[in-house]
PDB file of N, CA, C, O and CB in Angstrom:
ATOM      1  N   UNK A   1     -11.588   4.400 -68.632  1.00  0.00           N
ATOM      2  CA  UNK A   1     -12.126   5.636 -69.158  1.00  0.00           C
ATOM      3  C   UNK A   1     -12.370   6.572 -67.971  1.00  0.00           C
ATOM      4  O   UNK A   1     -12.926   6.136 -66.963  1.00  0.00           O
ATOM      5  CB  UNK A   1     -13.442   5.385 -69.980  1.00  0.00           C
ATOM      6  N   UNK A   2     -11.982   7.812 -68.058  1.00  0.00           N
ATOM      7  CA  UNK A   2     -12.207   8.750 -66.956  1.00  0.00           C
ATOM      8  C   UNK A   2     -13.709   8.972 -66.715  1.00  0.00           C
ATOM      9  O   UNK A   2     -14.489   9.006 -67.666  1.00  0.00           O
ATOM     10  CB  UNK A   2     -11.513  10.095 -67.252  1.00  0.00           C
ATOM     11  N   UNK A   3     -14.110   9.123 -65.450  1.00  0.00           N
ATOM     12  CA  UNK A   3     -15.537   9.314 -65.147  1.00  0.00           C
ATOM     13  C   UNK A   3     -16.195  10.448 -65.926  1.00  0.00           C
ATOM     14  O   UNK A   3     -17.359  10.327 -66.309  1.00  0.00           O
ATOM     15  CB  UNK A   3     -15.705   9.573 -63.684  1.00  0.00           C
ATOM     16  N   UNK A   4     -15.486  11.543 -66.170  1.00  0.00           N
ATOM     17  CA  UNK A   4     -16.105  12.658 -66.906  1.00  0.00           C
ATOM     18  C   UNK A   4     -16.513  12.231 -68.316  1.00  0.00           C
ATOM     19  O   UNK A   4     -17.535  12.689 -68.825  1.00  0.00           O
ATOM     20  CB  UNK A   4     -15.138  13.855 -66.980  1.00  0.00           C
ATOM     21  N   UNK A   5     -15.733  11.368 -68.946  1.00  0.00           N
ATOM     22  CA  UNK A   5     -16.081  10.887 -70.291  1.00  0.00           C
ATOM     23  C   UNK A   5     -17.226   9.873 -70.232  1.00  0.00           C
ATOM     24  O   UNK A   5     -18.072   9.843 -71.125  1.00  0.00           O
ATOM     25  CB  UNK A   5     -14.850  10.253 -70.972  1.00  0.00           C
ATOM     26  N   UNK A   6     -17.255   9.052 -69.195  1.00  0.00           N
ATOM     27  CA  UNK A   6     -18.330   8.065 -69.099  1.00  0.00           C
ATOM     28  C   UNK A   6     -19.665   8.746 -68.839  1.00  0.00           C
ATOM     29  O   UNK A   6     -20.696   8.295 -69.338  1.00  0.00           O
ATOM     30  CB  UNK A   6     -18.031   7.050 -67.990  1.00  0.00           C
ATOM     31  N   UNK A   7     -19.657   9.824 -68.067  1.00  0.00           N
ATOM     32  CA  UNK A   7     -20.889  10.565 -67.814  1.00  0.00           C
ATOM     33  C   UNK A   7     -21.431  11.155 -69.109  1.00  0.00           C
ATOM     34  O   UNK A   7     -22.636  11.121 -69.357  1.00  0.00           O
ATOM     35  CB  UNK A   7     -20.650  11.677 -66.782  1.00  0.00           C
ATOM     36  N   UNK A   8     -20.545  11.691 -69.929  1.00  0.00           N
ATOM     37  CA  UNK A   8     -20.951  12.249 -71.218  1.00  0.00           C
ATOM     38  C   UNK A   8     -21.500  11.163 -72.138  1.00  0.00           C
ATOM     39  O   UNK A   8     -22.535  11.348 -72.778  1.00  0.00           O
ATOM     40  CB  UNK A   8     -19.770  12.959 -71.888  1.00  0.00           C
ATOM     41  N   UNK A   9     -20.809  10.043 -72.201  1.00  0.00           N
ATOM     42  CA  UNK A   9     -21.252   8.935 -73.037  1.00  0.00           C
ATOM     43  C   UNK A   9     -22.601   8.394 -72.574  1.00  0.00           C
ATOM     44  O   UNK A   9     -23.488   8.150 -73.392  1.00  0.00           O
ATOM     45  CB  UNK A   9     -20.213   7.822 -73.031  1.00  0.00           C
ATOM     46  N   UNK A  10     -22.755   8.209 -71.279  1.00  0.00           N
ATOM     47  CA  UNK A  10     -24.015   7.678 -70.738  1.00  0.00           C
ATOM     48  C   UNK A  10     -25.182   8.611 -71.026  1.00  0.00           C
ATOM     49  O   UNK A  10     -26.297   8.150 -71.271  1.00  0.00           O
ATOM     50  CB  UNK A  10     -23.896   7.451 -69.228  1.00  0.00           C
ATOM     51  N   UNK A  11     -24.937   9.913 -71.000  1.00  0.00           N
ATOM     52  CA  UNK A  11     -26.025  10.853 -71.263  1.00  0.00           C
ATOM     53  C   UNK A  11     -26.422  10.850 -72.742  1.00  0.00           C
ATOM     54  O   UNK A  11     -27.542  11.227 -73.087  1.00  0.00           O
ATOM     55  CB  UNK A  11     -25.618  12.266 -70.832  1.00  0.00           C
ATOM     56  N   UNK A  12     -25.509  10.426 -73.605  1.00  0.00           N
ATOM     57  CA  UNK A  12     -25.798  10.385 -75.042  1.00  0.00           C
ATOM     58  C   UNK A  12     -26.474   9.089 -75.490  1.00  0.00           C
ATOM     59  O   UNK A  12     -27.050   9.039 -76.577  1.00  0.00           O
ATOM     60  CB  UNK A  12     -24.523  10.573 -75.818  1.00  0.00           C
ATOM     61  N   UNK A  13     -26.410   8.047 -74.671  1.00  0.00           N
ATOM     62  CA  UNK A  13     -26.966   6.749 -75.058  1.00  0.00           C
ATOM     63  C   UNK A  13     -28.342   6.529 -74.435  1.00  0.00           C
ATOM     64  O   UNK A  13     -28.489   6.603 -73.215  1.00  0.00           O
ATOM     65  CB  UNK A  13     -26.017   5.617 -74.646  1.00  0.00           C
ATOM     66  N   UNK A  14     -29.338   6.265 -75.255  1.00  0.00           N
ATOM     67  CA  UNK A  14     -30.659   5.996 -74.684  1.00  0.00           C
ATOM     68  C   UNK A  14     -30.627   4.706 -73.860  1.00  0.00           C
ATOM     69  O   UNK A  14     -29.963   3.738 -74.230  1.00  0.00           O
ATOM     70  CB  UNK A  14     -31.726   5.895 -75.804  1.00  0.00           C
ATOM     71  N   UNK A  15     -31.338   4.707 -72.760  1.00  0.00           N
ATOM     72  CA  UNK A  15     -31.463   3.544 -71.872  1.00  0.00           C
ATOM     73  C   UNK A  15     -30.167   3.185 -71.147  1.00  0.00           C
ATOM     74  O   UNK A  15     -30.079   2.120 -70.535  1.00  0.00           O
ATOM     75  CB  UNK A  15     -31.930   2.354 -72.663  1.00  0.00           C
ATOM     76  N   UNK A  16     -29.160   4.058 -71.209  1.00  0.00           N
ATOM     77  CA  UNK A  16     -27.883   3.763 -70.550  1.00  0.00           C
ATOM     78  C   UNK A  16     -27.989   4.017 -69.053  1.00  0.00           C
ATOM     79  O   UNK A  16     -28.753   4.870 -68.602  1.00  0.00           O
ATOM     80  CB  UNK A  16     -26.747   4.613 -71.157  1.00  0.00           C
ATOM     81  N   UNK A  17     -27.210   3.262 -68.298  1.00  0.00           N
ATOM     82  CA  UNK A  17     -27.068   3.485 -66.855  1.00  0.00           C
ATOM     83  C   UNK A  17     -25.585   3.461 -66.557  1.00  0.00           C
ATOM     84  O   UNK A  17     -24.862   2.579 -67.021  1.00  0.00           O
ATOM     85  CB  UNK A  17     -27.848   2.402 -66.002  1.00  0.00           C
ATOM     86  N   UNK A  18     -25.139   4.422 -65.790  1.00  0.00           N
ATOM     87  CA  UNK A  18     -23.726   4.510 -65.455  1.00  0.00           C
ATOM     88  C   UNK A  18     -23.498   4.012 -64.045  1.00  0.00           C
ATOM     89  O   UNK A  18     -24.163   4.451 -63.107  1.00  0.00           O
ATOM     90  CB  UNK A  18     -23.217   5.946 -65.605  1.00  0.00           C
ATOM     91  N   UNK A  19     -22.571   3.107 -63.898  1.00  0.00           N
ATOM     92  CA  UNK A  19     -22.154   2.616 -62.581  1.00  0.00           C
ATOM     93  C   UNK A  19     -20.634   2.712 -62.534  1.00  0.00           C
ATOM     94  O   UNK A  19     -19.942   2.133 -63.372  1.00  0.00           O
ATOM     95  CB  UNK A  19     -22.651   1.129 -62.317  1.00  0.00           C
ATOM     96  N   UNK A  20     -20.123   3.439 -61.560  1.00  0.00           N
ATOM     97  CA  UNK A  20     -18.681   3.612 -61.423  1.00  0.00           C
ATOM     98  C   UNK A  20     -18.181   2.662 -60.344  1.00  0.00           C
ATOM     99  O   UNK A  20     -18.637   2.705 -59.201  1.00  0.00           O
ATOM    100  CB  UNK A  20     -18.316   5.090 -61.080  1.00  0.00           C
ATOM    101  N   UNK A  21     -17.250   1.814 -60.715  1.00  0.00           N
ATOM    102  CA  UNK A  21     -16.638   0.892 -59.762  1.00  0.00           C
ATOM    103  C   UNK A  21     -15.295   1.497 -59.358  1.00  0.00           C
ATOM    104  O   UNK A  21     -14.365   1.545 -60.163  1.00  0.00           O
ATOM    105  CB  UNK A  21     -16.462  -0.561 -60.376  1.00  0.00           C
ATOM    106  N   UNK A  22     -15.198   1.951 -58.136  1.00  0.00           N
ATOM    107  CA  UNK A  22     -13.997   2.623 -57.666  1.00  0.00           C
ATOM    108  C   UNK A  22     -12.863   1.632 -57.433  1.00  0.00           C
ATOM    109  O   UNK A  22     -13.098   0.460 -57.138  1.00  0.00           O
ATOM    110  CB  UNK A  22     -14.291   3.394 -56.388  1.00  0.00           C
ATOM    111  N   UNK A  23     -11.642   2.111 -57.568  1.00  0.00           N
ATOM    112  CA  UNK A  23     -10.430   1.299 -57.376  1.00  0.00           C
ATOM    113  C   UNK A  23     -10.446   0.063 -58.272  1.00  0.00           C
ATOM    114  O   UNK A  23     -10.085  -1.036 -57.853  1.00  0.00           O
ATOM    115  CB  UNK A  23     -10.296   0.876 -55.903  1.00  0.00           C
ATOM    116  N   UNK A  24     -10.871   0.274 -59.507  1.00  0.00           N
ATOM    117  CA  UNK A  24     -11.005  -0.844 -60.433  1.00  0.00           C
ATOM    118  C   UNK A  24     -10.522  -0.379 -61.805  1.00  0.00           C
ATOM    119  O   UNK A  24     -10.773   0.755 -62.211  1.00  0.00           O
ATOM    120  CB  UNK A  24     -12.487  -1.361 -60.496  1.00  0.00           C
ATOM    121  N   UNK A  25      -9.827  -1.267 -62.511  1.00  0.00           N
ATOM    122  CA  UNK A  25      -9.318  -0.929 -63.833  1.00  0.00           C
ATOM    123  C   UNK A  25     -10.125  -1.596 -64.928  1.00  0.00           C
ATOM    124  O   UNK A  25     -11.355  -1.611 -64.885  1.00  0.00           O
ATOM    125  CB  UNK A  25      -7.862  -1.322 -63.954  1.00  0.00           C
ATOM    126  N   UNK A  26      -9.429  -2.145 -65.906  1.00  0.00           N
ATOM    127  CA  UNK A  26     -10.084  -2.730 -67.078  1.00  0.00           C
ATOM    128  C   UNK A  26     -10.627  -4.135 -66.843  1.00  0.00           C
ATOM    129  O   UNK A  26     -11.424  -4.627 -67.641  1.00  0.00           O
ATOM    130  CB  UNK A  26      -9.123  -2.763 -68.223  1.00  0.00           C
ATOM    131  N   UNK A  27     -10.216  -4.776 -65.780  1.00  0.00           N
ATOM    132  CA  UNK A  27     -10.669  -6.146 -65.517  1.00  0.00           C
ATOM    133  C   UNK A  27     -11.617  -6.179 -64.321  1.00  0.00           C
ATOM    134  O   UNK A  27     -11.348  -6.843 -63.320  1.00  0.00           O
ATOM    135  CB  UNK A  27      -9.464  -7.077 -65.266  1.00  0.00           C
ATOM    136  N   UNK A  28     -12.709  -5.469 -64.437  1.00  0.00           N
ATOM    137  CA  UNK A  28     -13.637  -5.352 -63.308  1.00  0.00           C
ATOM    138  C   UNK A  28     -14.151  -6.709 -62.841  1.00  0.00           C
ATOM    139  O   UNK A  28     -14.409  -6.896 -61.652  1.00  0.00           O
ATOM    140  CB  UNK A  28     -14.812  -4.467 -63.688  1.00  0.00           C
ATOM    141  N   UNK A  29     -14.300  -7.645 -63.754  1.00  0.00           N
ATOM    142  CA  UNK A  29     -14.798  -8.975 -63.363  1.00  0.00           C
ATOM    143  C   UNK A  29     -13.786  -9.723 -62.491  1.00  0.00           C
ATOM    144  O   UNK A  29     -14.155 -10.638 -61.755  1.00  0.00           O
ATOM    145  CB  UNK A  29     -15.123  -9.810 -64.614  1.00  0.00           C
ATOM    146  N   UNK A  30     -12.516  -9.336 -62.573  1.00  0.00           N
ATOM    147  CA  UNK A  30     -11.504  -9.959 -61.720  1.00  0.00           C
ATOM    148  C   UNK A  30     -11.140  -9.093 -60.517  1.00  0.00           C
ATOM    149  O   UNK A  30     -10.892  -9.608 -59.427  1.00  0.00           O
ATOM    150  CB  UNK A  30     -10.257 -10.253 -62.529  1.00  0.00           C
ATOM    151  N   UNK A  31     -11.110  -7.774 -60.719  1.00  0.00           N
ATOM    152  CA  UNK A  31     -10.686  -6.861 -59.668  1.00  0.00           C
ATOM    153  C   UNK A  31     -11.772  -6.572 -58.637  1.00  0.00           C
ATOM    154  O   UNK A  31     -11.472  -6.359 -57.462  1.00  0.00           O
ATOM    155  CB  UNK A  31     -10.230  -5.580 -60.278  1.00  0.00           C
ATOM    156  N   UNK A  32     -13.013  -6.562 -59.064  1.00  0.00           N
ATOM    157  CA  UNK A  32     -14.118  -6.238 -58.159  1.00  0.00           C
ATOM    158  C   UNK A  32     -15.371  -7.010 -58.564  1.00  0.00           C
ATOM    159  O   UNK A  32     -16.380  -6.400 -58.916  1.00  0.00           O
ATOM    160  CB  UNK A  32     -14.399  -4.716 -58.160  1.00  0.00           C
ATOM    161  N   UNK A  33     -15.324  -8.340 -58.520  1.00  0.00           N
ATOM    162  CA  UNK A  33     -16.463  -9.128 -59.005  1.00  0.00           C
ATOM    163  C   UNK A  33     -17.764  -8.862 -58.239  1.00  0.00           C
ATOM    164  O   UNK A  33     -18.834  -8.810 -58.845  1.00  0.00           O
ATOM    165  CB  UNK A  33     -16.131 -10.596 -58.921  1.00  0.00           C
ATOM    166  N   UNK A  34     -17.685  -8.697 -56.939  1.00  0.00           N
ATOM    167  CA  UNK A  34     -18.914  -8.450 -56.161  1.00  0.00           C
ATOM    168  C   UNK A  34     -19.537  -7.111 -56.521  1.00  0.00           C
ATOM    169  O   UNK A  34     -20.752  -7.012 -56.695  1.00  0.00           O
ATOM    170  CB  UNK A  34     -18.617  -8.495 -54.656  1.00  0.00           C
ATOM    171  N   UNK A  35     -18.709  -6.086 -56.631  1.00  0.00           N
ATOM    172  CA  UNK A  35     -19.217  -4.761 -56.985  1.00  0.00           C
ATOM    173  C   UNK A  35     -19.812  -4.760 -58.389  1.00  0.00           C
ATOM    174  O   UNK A  35     -20.833  -4.117 -58.635  1.00  0.00           O
ATOM    175  CB  UNK A  35     -18.100  -3.716 -56.886  1.00  0.00           C
ATOM    176  N   UNK A  36     -19.173  -5.480 -59.306  1.00  0.00           N
ATOM    177  CA  UNK A  36     -19.684  -5.577 -60.670  1.00  0.00           C
ATOM    178  C   UNK A  36     -21.034  -6.270 -60.692  1.00  0.00           C
ATOM    179  O   UNK A  36     -21.980  -5.776 -61.306  1.00  0.00           O
ATOM    180  CB  UNK A  36     -18.694  -6.324 -61.562  1.00  0.00           C
ATOM    181  N   UNK A  37     -21.129  -7.411 -60.027  1.00  0.00           N
ATOM    182  CA  UNK A  37     -22.394  -8.151 -60.007  1.00  0.00           C
ATOM    183  C   UNK A  37     -23.504  -7.380 -59.310  1.00  0.00           C
ATOM    184  O   UNK A  37     -24.674  -7.497 -59.673  1.00  0.00           O
ATOM    185  CB  UNK A  37     -22.203  -9.489 -59.326  1.00  0.00           C
ATOM    186  N   UNK A  38     -23.137  -6.601 -58.317  1.00  0.00           N
ATOM    187  CA  UNK A  38     -24.118  -5.779 -57.603  1.00  0.00           C
ATOM    188  C   UNK A  38     -24.807  -4.801 -58.549  1.00  0.00           C
ATOM    189  O   UNK A  38     -25.977  -4.472 -58.359  1.00  0.00           O
ATOM    190  CB  UNK A  38     -23.443  -5.014 -56.458  1.00  0.00           C
ATOM    191  N   UNK A  39     -24.094  -4.343 -59.554  1.00  0.00           N
ATOM    192  CA  UNK A  39     -24.658  -3.430 -60.549  1.00  0.00           C
ATOM    193  C   UNK A  39     -25.242  -4.170 -61.750  1.00  0.00           C
ATOM    194  O   UNK A  39     -26.282  -3.781 -62.282  1.00  0.00           O
ATOM    195  CB  UNK A  39     -23.594  -2.456 -61.019  1.00  0.00           C
ATOM    196  N   UNK A  40     -24.577  -5.221 -62.165  1.00  0.00           N
ATOM    197  CA  UNK A  40     -24.936  -5.910 -63.396  1.00  0.00           C
ATOM    198  C   UNK A  40     -26.196  -6.762 -63.282  1.00  0.00           C
ATOM    199  O   UNK A  40     -27.024  -6.760 -64.193  1.00  0.00           O
ATOM    200  CB  UNK A  40     -23.802  -6.768 -63.830  1.00  0.00           C
ATOM    201  N   UNK A  41     -26.352  -7.480 -62.193  1.00  0.00           N
ATOM    202  CA  UNK A  41     -27.500  -8.391 -62.056  1.00  0.00           C
ATOM    203  C   UNK A  41     -28.839  -7.642 -62.097  1.00  0.00           C
ATOM    204  O   UNK A  41     -29.722  -8.039 -62.857  1.00  0.00           O
ATOM    205  CB  UNK A  41     -27.390  -9.178 -60.744  1.00  0.00           C
ATOM    206  N   UNK A  42     -29.023  -6.576 -61.307  1.00  0.00           N
ATOM    207  CA  UNK A  42     -30.297  -5.856 -61.405  1.00  0.00           C
ATOM    208  C   UNK A  42     -30.539  -5.262 -62.797  1.00  0.00           C
ATOM    209  O   UNK A  42     -31.664  -5.276 -63.297  1.00  0.00           O
ATOM    210  CB  UNK A  42     -30.338  -4.748 -60.370  1.00  0.00           C
ATOM    211  N   UNK A  43     -29.472  -4.741 -63.419  1.00  0.00           N
ATOM    212  CA  UNK A  43     -29.619  -4.177 -64.760  1.00  0.00           C
ATOM    213  C   UNK A  43     -30.085  -5.248 -65.749  1.00  0.00           C
ATOM    214  O   UNK A  43     -31.014  -5.016 -66.523  1.00  0.00           O
ATOM    215  CB  UNK A  43     -28.289  -3.558 -65.232  1.00  0.00           C
ATOM    216  N   UNK A  44     -29.447  -6.409 -65.723  1.00  0.00           N
ATOM    217  CA  UNK A  44     -29.842  -7.504 -66.627  1.00  0.00           C
ATOM    218  C   UNK A  44     -31.278  -7.939 -66.359  1.00  0.00           C
ATOM    219  O   UNK A  44     -32.031  -8.218 -67.292  1.00  0.00           O
ATOM    220  CB  UNK A  44     -28.889  -8.708 -66.469  1.00  0.00           C
ATOM    221  N   UNK A  45     -31.656  -7.996 -65.086  1.00  0.00           N
ATOM    222  CA  UNK A  45     -33.029  -8.361 -64.753  1.00  0.00           C
ATOM    223  C   UNK A  45     -34.038  -7.375 -65.316  1.00  0.00           C
ATOM    224  O   UNK A  45     -35.088  -7.772 -65.822  1.00  0.00           O
ATOM    225  CB  UNK A  45     -33.191  -8.456 -63.255  1.00  0.00           C
ATOM    226  N   UNK A  46     -33.719  -6.090 -65.227  1.00  0.00           N
ATOM    227  CA  UNK A  46     -34.619  -5.069 -65.780  1.00  0.00           C
ATOM    228  C   UNK A  46     -34.713  -5.183 -67.291  1.00  0.00           C
ATOM    229  O   UNK A  46     -35.807  -5.105 -67.851  1.00  0.00           O
ATOM    230  CB  UNK A  46     -34.144  -3.663 -65.392  1.00  0.00           C
ATOM    231  N   UNK A  47     -33.592  -5.365 -67.955  1.00  0.00           N
ATOM    232  CA  UNK A  47     -33.584  -5.424 -69.415  1.00  0.00           C
ATOM    233  C   UNK A  47     -34.299  -6.677 -69.910  1.00  0.00           C
ATOM    234  O   UNK A  47     -35.034  -6.623 -70.896  1.00  0.00           O
ATOM    235  CB  UNK A  47     -32.144  -5.391 -69.947  1.00  0.00           C
ATOM    236  N   UNK A  48     -34.089  -7.804 -69.233  1.00  0.00           N
ATOM    237  CA  UNK A  48     -34.733  -9.036 -69.670  1.00  0.00           C
ATOM    238  C   UNK A  48     -36.224  -9.054 -69.372  1.00  0.00           C
ATOM    239  O   UNK A  48     -37.001  -9.632 -70.131  1.00  0.00           O
ATOM    240  CB  UNK A  48     -34.074 -10.219 -69.016  1.00  0.00           C
ATOM    241  N   UNK A  49     -36.632  -8.426 -68.275  1.00  0.00           N
ATOM    242  CA  UNK A  49     -38.053  -8.403 -67.918  1.00  0.00           C
ATOM    243  C   UNK A  49     -38.815  -7.299 -68.634  1.00  0.00           C
ATOM    244  O   UNK A  49     -39.992  -7.458 -68.958  1.00  0.00           O
ATOM    245  CB  UNK A  49     -38.210  -8.235 -66.425  1.00  0.00           C
ATOM    246  N   UNK A  50     -38.147  -6.187 -68.880  1.00  0.00           N
ATOM    247  CA  UNK A  50     -38.772  -5.026 -69.517  1.00  0.00           C
ATOM    248  C   UNK A  50     -37.810  -4.446 -70.543  1.00  0.00           C
ATOM    249  O   UNK A  50     -37.242  -3.378 -70.314  1.00  0.00           O
ATOM    250  CB  UNK A  50     -39.170  -3.950 -68.463  1.00  0.00           C
ATOM    251  N   UNK A  51     -37.615  -5.125 -71.666  1.00  0.00           N
ATOM    252  CA  UNK A  51     -36.636  -4.652 -72.641  1.00  0.00           C
ATOM    253  C   UNK A  51     -37.043  -3.303 -73.226  1.00  0.00           C
ATOM    254  O   UNK A  51     -38.223  -3.072 -73.490  1.00  0.00           O
ATOM    255  CB  UNK A  51     -36.465  -5.677 -73.759  1.00  0.00           C
ATOM    256  N   UNK A  52     -36.082  -2.420 -73.427  1.00  0.00           N
ATOM    257  CA  UNK A  52     -36.405  -1.142 -74.066  1.00  0.00           C
ATOM    258  C   UNK A  52     -36.750  -1.378 -75.530  1.00  0.00           C
ATOM    259  O   UNK A  52     -36.247  -2.313 -76.152  1.00  0.00           O
ATOM    260  CB  UNK A  52     -35.224  -0.143 -73.940  1.00  0.00           C
ATOM    261  N   UNK A  53     -37.597  -0.538 -76.067  1.00  0.00           N
ATOM    262  CA  UNK A  53     -37.929  -0.627 -77.484  1.00  0.00           C
ATOM    263  C   UNK A  53     -36.830   0.109 -78.234  1.00  0.00           C
ATOM    264  O   UNK A  53     -36.672   1.322 -78.098  1.00  0.00           O
ATOM    265  CB  UNK A  53     -39.359  -0.022 -77.799  1.00  0.00           C
ATOM    266  N   UNK A  54     -36.082  -0.632 -79.017  1.00  0.00           N
ATOM    267  CA  UNK A  54     -34.977  -0.058 -79.771  1.00  0.00           C
ATOM    268  C   UNK A  54     -35.212  -0.325 -81.248  1.00  0.00           C
ATOM    269  O   UNK A  54     -35.339  -1.478 -81.661  1.00  0.00           O
ATOM    270  CB  UNK A  54     -33.610  -0.643 -79.307  1.00  0.00           C
ATOM    271  N   UNK A  55     -35.270   0.718 -82.032  1.00  0.00           N
ATOM    272  CA  UNK A  55     -35.477   0.612 -83.477  1.00  0.00           C
ATOM    273  C   UNK A  55     -36.642  -0.336 -83.797  1.00  0.00           C
ATOM    274  O   UNK A  55     -36.486  -1.304 -84.542  1.00  0.00           O
ATOM    275  CB  UNK A  55     -34.185   0.122 -84.167  1.00  0.00           C
ATOM    276  N   UNK A  56     -37.781  -0.044 -83.231  1.00  0.00           N
ATOM    277  CA  UNK A  56     -38.959  -0.842 -83.543  1.00  0.00           C
ATOM    278  C   UNK A  56     -38.908  -2.256 -83.023  1.00  0.00           C
ATOM    279  O   UNK A  56     -39.498  -3.157 -83.620  1.00  0.00           O
ATOM    280  CB  UNK A  56     -39.157  -0.878 -84.997  1.00  0.00           C
ATOM    281  N   UNK A  57     -38.213  -2.470 -81.919  1.00  0.00           N
ATOM    282  CA  UNK A  57     -38.180  -3.796 -81.318  1.00  0.00           C
ATOM    283  C   UNK A  57     -37.075  -4.676 -81.866  1.00  0.00           C
ATOM    284  O   UNK A  57     -37.232  -5.893 -81.956  1.00  0.00           O
ATOM    285  CB  UNK A  57     -39.489  -4.471 -81.517  1.00  0.00           C
ATOM    286  N   UNK A  58     -35.962  -4.068 -82.230  1.00  0.00           N
ATOM    287  CA  UNK A  58     -34.855  -4.835 -82.814  1.00  0.00           C
ATOM    288  C   UNK A  58     -34.274  -5.860 -81.838  1.00  0.00           C
ATOM    289  O   UNK A  58     -33.588  -6.789 -82.265  1.00  0.00           O
ATOM    290  CB  UNK A  58     -33.755  -3.889 -83.271  1.00  0.00           C
ATOM    291  N   UNK A  59     -34.534  -5.710 -80.539  1.00  0.00           N
ATOM    292  CA  UNK A  59     -34.030  -6.672 -79.567  1.00  0.00           C
ATOM    293  C   UNK A  59     -34.879  -7.932 -79.500  1.00  0.00           C
ATOM    294  O   UNK A  59     -34.433  -8.942 -78.954  1.00  0.00           O
ATOM    295  CB  UNK A  59     -33.960  -6.036 -78.205  1.00  0.00           C
ATOM    296  N   UNK A  60     -36.058  -7.897 -80.026  1.00  0.00           N
ATOM    297  CA  UNK A  60     -36.997  -9.013 -79.903  1.00  0.00           C
ATOM    298  C   UNK A  60     -36.416 -10.374 -80.282  1.00  0.00           C
ATOM    299  O   UNK A  60     -36.667 -11.343 -79.565  1.00  0.00           O
ATOM    300  CB  UNK A  60     -38.189  -8.745 -80.751  1.00  0.00           C
ATOM    301  N   UNK A  61     -35.651 -10.500 -81.372  1.00  0.00           N
ATOM    302  CA  UNK A  61     -35.132 -11.827 -81.730  1.00  0.00           C
ATOM    303  C   UNK A  61     -34.159 -12.406 -80.689  1.00  0.00           C
ATOM    304  O   UNK A  61     -33.918 -13.614 -80.677  1.00  0.00           O
ATOM    305  CB  UNK A  61     -34.437 -11.749 -83.072  1.00  0.00           C
ATOM    306  N   UNK A  62     -33.608 -11.565 -79.829  1.00  0.00           N
ATOM    307  CA  UNK A  62     -32.606 -12.018 -78.875  1.00  0.00           C
ATOM    308  C   UNK A  62     -33.166 -12.287 -77.479  1.00  0.00           C
ATOM    309  O   UNK A  62     -32.436 -12.740 -76.597  1.00  0.00           O
ATOM    310  CB  UNK A  62     -31.516 -11.004 -78.783  1.00  0.00           C
ATOM    311  N   UNK A  63     -34.425 -12.019 -77.276  1.00  0.00           N
ATOM    312  CA  UNK A  63     -35.022 -12.145 -75.948  1.00  0.00           C
ATOM    313  C   UNK A  63     -35.996 -13.304 -75.913  1.00  0.00           C
ATOM    314  O   UNK A  63     -36.775 -13.498 -76.846  1.00  0.00           O
ATOM    315  CB  UNK A  63     -35.728 -10.848 -75.544  1.00  0.00           C
ATOM    316  N   UNK A  64     -35.954 -14.069 -74.843  1.00  0.00           N
ATOM    317  CA  UNK A  64     -36.914 -15.158 -74.654  1.00  0.00           C
ATOM    318  C   UNK A  64     -38.147 -14.609 -73.974  1.00  0.00           C
ATOM    319  O   UNK A  64     -38.056 -13.711 -73.136  1.00  0.00           O
ATOM    320  CB  UNK A  64     -36.300 -16.318 -73.825  1.00  0.00           C
ATOM    321  N   UNK A  65     -39.289 -15.140 -74.328  1.00  0.00           N
ATOM    322  CA  UNK A  65     -40.534 -14.724 -73.672  1.00  0.00           C
ATOM    323  C   UNK A  65     -41.128 -15.861 -72.905  1.00  0.00           C
ATOM    324  O   UNK A  65     -42.180 -15.704 -72.284  1.00  0.00           O
ATOM    325  CB  UNK A  65     -41.541 -14.203 -74.683  1.00  0.00           C
TER     326      UNK A  65
END
């Protein structure tokens, strides 16, 4: 997806964070695993430790406490 479209999409989604992995195509986990994990691990840690309230806590059944 072109960066201009991802910026628009990210601005429309609540709690979204945009991370652009340069020189990477559709298989980011294979093409740039370190760069992907560098962005993904902190994001997952934030979401699991401080989940956003979505539709009255709709994420609650999926999160361990």
